[in-house]
C-alpha positions in Angstrom: -1.6 24.2 -147.3 -0.7 22.9 -150.6 -3.5 21.9 -152.9 -4.0 19.7 -156.2 -7.1 19.2 -158.4 -8.4 15.6 -158.9 -9.6 14.8 -162.1 -11.4 11.9 -163.4 -11.2 11.4 -166.9 -12.0 15.6 -167.8 -13.9 15.7 -164.9 -13.0 17.8 -161.9 -13.6 15.6 -159.0 -12.3 17.5 -156.3 -9.3 18.6 -154.3 -6.2 16.7 -152.5 -4.8 19.3 -150.2 -1.4 18.9 -148.1 -1.2 20.4 -144.6 1.8 21.7 -143.2 2.2 18.6 -141.4 2.2 16.8 -144.1 -1.1 15.0 -143.6 -3.6 14.4 -146.9 -6.8 15.7 -146.8 -9.4 14.8 -149.8 -12.9 16.5 -150.3 -15.2 16.1 -153.3 -16.1 19.0 -155.4 -19.6 19.8 -154.8 -20.7 20.3 -158.5 -19.4 16.7 -158.9 -21.5 15.1 -156.1 -24.3 16.9 -158.1 -23.8 15.0 -161.1 -26.4 12.0 -162.0 -23.4 10.0 -163.5 -20.9 10.5 -160.4 -19.3 7.4 -159.0 -16.6 7.5 -155.8 -13.1 7.2 -157.1 -12.4 4.8 -154.4 -14.5 2.0 -152.5 -13.0 4.0 -149.3 -13.9 7.5 -150.6 -17.6 7.1 -150.7 -19.6 10.1 -152.6 -20.1 12.6 -149.7 -19.4 16.7 -148.7 -17.3 15.5 -145.6 -13.5 15.6 -145.9 -11.5 12.5 -145.8 -8.1 12.9 -143.7 -4.8 11.0 -143.3 -5.4 7.4 -143.1 -8.3 7.4 -144.9 -6.8 9.6 -147.9 -3.9 8.4 -148.4 -4.0 4.7 -149.3 -5.9 5.4 -152.3 -3.7 8.2 -153.4 -0.5 6.8 -152.5 -1.4 3.6 -154.2 -1.3 5.4 -157.7 2.5 5.9 -157.2 5.8 3.4 -158.1 6.9 1.6 -154.8 10.6 0.7 -153.3 13.5 1.2 -155.4 11.9 3.3 -158.5 10.3 5.5 -156.3 13.7 6.2 -154.5 15.4 6.8 -157.6 12.5 9.1 -159.0 12.4 11.3 -155.4 16.2 11.9 -156.1 15.8 12.8 -159.8 12.7 15.4 -158.9 14.6 16.4 -155.5 11.6 15.3 -153.2 11.4 13.4 -150.3 10.8 9.6 -151.3 8.2 9.7 -148.4 6.4 12.9 -149.9 3.2 10.8 -151.5 1.7 14.8 -152.1 5.0 16.0 -153.8 5.4 13.1 -155.9 2.0 13.3 -157.3 2.2 16.7 -158.0 5.3 15.9 -160.5 4.3 12.5 -162.0 0.8 12.0 -161.2 -0.6 12.9 -164.7 -1.1 9.3 -166.4 -1.9 7.1 -163.8 -3.9 3.7 -163.4 -7.6 4.2 -163.7 -8.7 7.4 -164.8 -7.5 10.0 -162.6 -4.9 12.7 -163.2 -3.8 15.4 -160.8 -2.8 19.0 -161.5 -2.1 21.9 -159.7 -4.7 24.2 -158.9 -5.1 26.8 -160.9 -3.4 25.0 -163.8 -6.1 24.5 -167.1 -6.8 21.0 -167.2 -6.1 19.3 -170.5 -8.7 18.3 -172.8 -8.1 14.6 -173.8 -5.1 14.8 -176.3 -3.7 12.5 -179.2 -0.2 13.7 -179.1 2.2 11.6 -179.0 6.4 11.0 -179.5 6.9 8.5 -181.7 9.8 6.3 -180.8 12.3 4.5 -183.1 14.3 1.7 -182.6 17.3 3.6 -181.2 14.6 5.9 -179.2 13.4 2.4 -177.3 16.8 1.2 -176.7 17.8 4.4 -175.3 14.8 4.7 -173.5 15.0 1.0 -171.7 18.6 1.2 -170.9 17.4 4.6 -169.2 14.5 3.2 -167.3 16.6 1.7 -164.7 18.2 4.9 -163.7 15.2 7.1 -164.5 12.2 5.2 -163.7 9.3 6.2 -165.6 11.5 8.5 -167.5 10.3 11.1 -164.6 11.5 14.7 -165.1 11.3 14.6 -168.8 9.5 17.4 -170.2 6.1 16.5 -171.1 5.8 13.5 -169.1 3.7 13.2 -166.0 3.5 9.3 -166.1 2.7 7.2 -162.5 2.5 3.6 -162.5 2.3 1.5 -159.0 4.6 -1.5 -158.4 8.5 -2.0 -158.0 9.6 -3.0 -161.3 10.3 -0.7 -163.9 8.0 -0.2 -166.2 6.7 2.9 -168.7 3.5 3.7 -170.2 3.5 3.9 -174.0 1.1 4.1 -176.6 0.9 1.2 -179.4 -0.3 0.9 -182.8 0.8 -2.2 -184.5 4.3 -2.2 -184.0 4.6 1.5 -183.7 5.5 2.0 -180.1 5.2 6.2 -178.9 5.0 8.1 -175.4 2.0 9.8 -174.3 2.3 13.5 -174.2 0.4 15.9 -172.3 -2.9 14.3 -171.1 -2.9 11.7 -174.1 -3.7 8.2 -172.6 -1.5 5.0 -172.7 -2.8 1.9 -174.4 0.0 -0.5 -173.4 3.0 -0.6 -170.5 6.2 -2.2 -171.6 8.3 -3.8 -169.0 12.0 -4.5 -169.3 13.1 -7.6 -168.0 15.2 -7.2 -164.7 18.9 -8.2 -165.0 18.2 -10.2 -161.5 15.7 -12.2 -162.7 17.0 -13.7 -166.3 13.6 -15.5 -167.8 11.0 -13.3 -165.9 9.8 -12.3 -169.1 9.3 -16.0 -170.8 8.0 -16.8 -166.8 5.0 -14.3 -167.4 4.4 -14.5 -170.6 4.0 -18.3 -170.5 2.0 -18.1 -166.9 -0.5 -15.5 -168.8 -1.0 -17.7 -171.9 -1.9 -20.6 -169.6 -4.2 -18.7 -167.6 -6.2 -17.5 -170.8 -5.9 -21.5 -171.9 -7.6 -22.4 -169.0 -10.5 -19.5 -169.0 -9.2 -16.9 -166.8 -9.8 -13.2 -168.0 -6.4 -11.7 -168.0 -4.9 -8.8 -169.7 -3.0 -9.4 -172.9 0.7 -9.7 -173.2 3.3 -10.2 -175.9 7.1 -10.3 -175.9 9.2 -7.9 -177.9 13.5 -7.8 -177.9 14.5 -4.5 -177.9 18.3 -4.1 -178.1 18.8 -7.4 -177.5 17.0 -7.5 -174.3 13.7 -9.4 -173.7 10.5 -6.8 -172.8 7.0 -7.8 -172.0 4.6 -5.3 -173.3 1.0 -5.6 -171.9 -2.3 -4.3 -173.2 -3.7 -2.2 -170.6 -7.2 -3.3 -169.5 -8.3 0.3 -167.9 -8.1 1.6 -171.4 -10.7 1.5 -174.3 -9.5 2.2 -177.9 -12.8 4.0 -179.8 -13.3 3.7 -183.4 -11.7 6.8 -184.3 -8.5 5.5 -183.1 -8.6 7.7 -179.7 -8.3 5.8 -176.4 -10.6 6.7 -173.2 -9.5 6.1 -169.6 -11.7 3.1 -167.5 -11.6 3.9 -163.7 -10.1 1.2 -161.6 -8.5 0.8 -158.0 -6.1 -2.6 -156.4 -7.5 -4.3 -153.5 -5.1 -2.4 -151.3 -6.8 0.9 -152.3 -10.2 -0.7 -152.1 -9.9 -2.1 -148.7 -7.4 0.9 -147.3 -4.2 -0.7 -146.9 -1.5 1.6 -148.0 1.0 0.4 -150.4 3.9 -0.9 -147.9 1.4 -2.9 -146.1 0.4 -5.3 -149.4 1.6 -8.2 -147.8 -0.3 -9.9 -145.0 2.8 -10.5 -143.1 3.1 -6.9 -142.9 -0.4 -6.1 -142.1 -1.8 -6.6 -145.2 -5.4 -7.9 -146.6 -6.3 -11.4 -145.9 -7.9 -13.8 -148.4 -11.3 -13.4 -146.8 -11.1 -9.7 -147.0 -11.1 -10.0 -150.7 -13.6 -12.3 -150.7 -15.9 -9.6 -148.5 -14.7 -7.2 -150.4 -16.3 -8.8 -153.6 -19.2 -9.5 -151.9 -20.1 -6.2 -150.7 -18.6 -4.1 -153.5 -19.0 -5.9 -156.7 -22.4 -5.4 -158.9 -21.8 -9.1 -159.8 -20.4 -10.9 -156.9 -21.5 -14.3 -157.6 -19.5 -14.7 -160.6 -16.6 -12.3 -159.1 -15.7 -14.8 -156.3 -15.7 -17.9 -158.4 -13.2 -16.0 -160.6 -11.5 -14.7 -157.8 -11.1 -18.2 -156.5 -10.4 -19.3 -160.2 -7.3 -16.9 -160.1 -6.2 -17.9 -156.5 -5.9 -21.9 -157.2 -4.3 -20.9 -160.5 -1.7 -18.6 -158.5 -1.4 -21.7 -156.3 -0.4 -24.3 -159.3 2.1 -21.8 -160.8 3.8 -21.5 -157.9 3.2 -17.8 -157.5 4.3 -16.5 -154.1 3.8 -12.7 -154.8 -0.3 -12.4 -155.4 -0.5 -9.3 -153.0 -3.5 -7.1 -152.5 -2.2 -4.8 -155.5 -1.8 -7.8 -157.6 -5.9 -7.8 -157.7 -8.2 -5.1 -159.1 -11.6 -3.6 -159.4 -12.6 -2.2 -162.8 -15.1 0.6 -163.2 -17.7 1.1 -165.7 -19.8 3.7 -164.8 -22.2 2.1 -162.2 -20.9 -1.4 -163.1 -17.7 -2.6 -160.6 -16.3 -5.9 -161.7 -13.1 -8.0 -161.1 -10.7 -6.8 -163.3 -8.6 -9.0 -165.7 -5.8 -10.8 -163.8 -2.2 -9.3 -164.3 1.4 -10.1 -163.2 1.0 -13.8 -163.2 4.3 -15.3 -162.4 5.9 -18.4 -160.9 8.2 -16.9 -158.6 9.0 -20.9 -157.4 11.2 -21.1 -160.4 13.8 -19.1 -158.4 15.1 -21.1 -155.7 16.4 -17.7 -153.9 13.1 -16.4 -153.7 10.5 -16.5 -150.7 8.3 -19.3 -150.6 6.1 -16.9 -148.0 2.7 -16.7 -149.8 1.3 -13.0 -149.8 -1.7 -13.9 -148.6 -2.2 -17.1 -146.4 -4.3 -20.2 -147.6 -5.8 -21.5 -144.6 -3.1 -21.4 -142.1 -0.8 -22.5 -145.0 2.1 -19.7 -145.2 4.1 -21.7 -147.8 3.6 -21.9 -151.3 4.9 -25.0 -152.0 2.8 -27.0 -148.8 -0.7 -25.8 -149.6 -3.1 -28.9 -149.8 -6.8 -29.2 -150.2 -7.2 -28.7 -146.5 -5.9 -25.4 -146.5 -8.4 -24.2 -148.9 -10.8 -25.8 -147.0 -10.0 -23.9 -144.0 -9.6 -21.0 -146.1 -13.2 -21.5 -147.5 -14.4 -21.7 -143.7 -12.9 -18.5 -143.1 -14.3 -16.7 -146.0 -18.0 -18.2 -145.8 -17.5 -20.0 -149.2 -19.0 -22.9 -149.5 -16.0 -26.0 -149.5 -18.1 -27.9 -152.2 -18.0 -24.9 -154.7 -14.1 -24.6 -153.9 -13.4 -28.2 -154.2 -15.1 -28.2 -157.8 -12.7 -25.6 -158.7 -10.0 -26.9 -157.6 -10.3 -30.2 -159.1 -11.1 -28.5 -162.5 -8.6 -25.7 -162.4 -6.4 -28.7 -161.8 -7.4 -31.2 -164.6 -7.4 -27.9 -167.0 -3.7 -26.7 -165.9 -2.6 -29.7 -166.5 -4.4 -30.4 -169.7 -3.6 -27.1 -171.4 0.3 -27.9 -170.7 0.2 -31.0 -172.3 -1.9 -30.0 -175.3 -0.4 -26.6 -175.8 3.4 -26.2 -176.7 3.2 -23.0 -174.7 7.1 -22.8 -174.3 7.6 -23.7 -178.2 7.6 -19.9 -179.5 9.2 -17.9 -176.5 11.9 -15.9 -176.0 13.7 -17.9 -173.4 12.8 -21.9 -174.0 14.6 -23.1 -171.5 13.2 -20.8 -168.7 9.8 -21.5 -170.3 10.3 -25.1 -170.1 11.3 -25.2 -166.8 7.9 -22.9 -165.8 5.6 -25.3 -167.6 7.5 -28.8 -166.1 7.1 -27.5 -162.4 3.2 -26.4 -163.0 2.9 -29.3 -164.5 4.4 -31.0 -161.3 2.2 -28.8 -158.9 -0.7 -29.2 -160.9 -0.6 -33.2 -160.5 0.3 -33.4 -157.3 -2.6 -31.4 -156.5 -4.9 -33.9 -158.0 -3.2 -36.9 -156.1 -4.5 -34.6 -153.0 -7.5 -34.4 -154.0 -8.3 -37.8 -154.9 -6.7 -38.8 -151.3 -8.9 -36.6 -150.1 -11.8 -38.3 -151.5 -10.6 -41.1 -150.8 -10.8 -40.8 -147.0 -14.3 -39.2 -146.8 -15.6 -42.3 -148.1 
């Protein structure tokens, strides 16, 4: 039996075990259960002395790890099986999303540190060039970094324009994502969509672009980190919707057995401490994703943020107009009503979705009309692509989103006329 100790910030939460058959088992530590400030690390792992085995334990812990090609490369570098969640967490589960860290049993827990490796511009260029071959700098001494997702990325500490690598148990403050060669213009696309979301009132992670070695990168400020008055950084706990609903990362898409939109609404209705506000904001985010043509808004692209006993919908992230690349699938990650195609969604599909999720259609229709008008107005009033690192891509995205919002407004107007 192999064991890893699970920490939330500096608190020993419990133990994750792997038996001889490779199955995971998690159990909370009695001393943690006895704390007045104890909170569950996942909705699927409530505070109890009982053990969570196999399918109950795996979705949360596997959800901390990278996916697809980065995961395959990390496994090859570390000399482990890519399917072995436990072994991967043992090697890279130090700085994860949220406030979770995992250490081998018997290892002394590290206090929160402020140890940094400052990176020169030459260092940055070398690291960005290395990431496609060595995701998350896996195997490098002093680094145990893990982030979910299939895109190359790296947790960093940013202070002004200075970028450093977090060493030991030092929390990161930002994530840097170089533009992948197979998706030219992705940085400009994502930044424009995130800026547009902010302009229409959505709660989004802060983003900026940076050129490193002549290549575009996006830098995202982590919403699950807090910078304290003394400059130190503290972790906030979070989990994505797949983790909270008990879906492993390989089932993040509806067509692969993943969550439905009604599951997401039900999650917020049951688990959020401010469900009315969070359901409203989730609906706004859903409408926005349809308007920008983002077919990839799957269950791992929505999260919950934990602050003590408060559980809220996290800021939106990874907002991208996937429709601008003709070769990408138009299949929605989560169907809207009966619509599976991002280009075919109409108000009727939203009305069907509202019924499935037990939402009031007048409320959803009002949110749709308001979001369409705000998006269209923001594109006209704000020259969002003017300062872009790729004005051509930004202009294409802005034009496409304007067309989509105008078309949805037209659908809504026709629907209102038809009901008179």
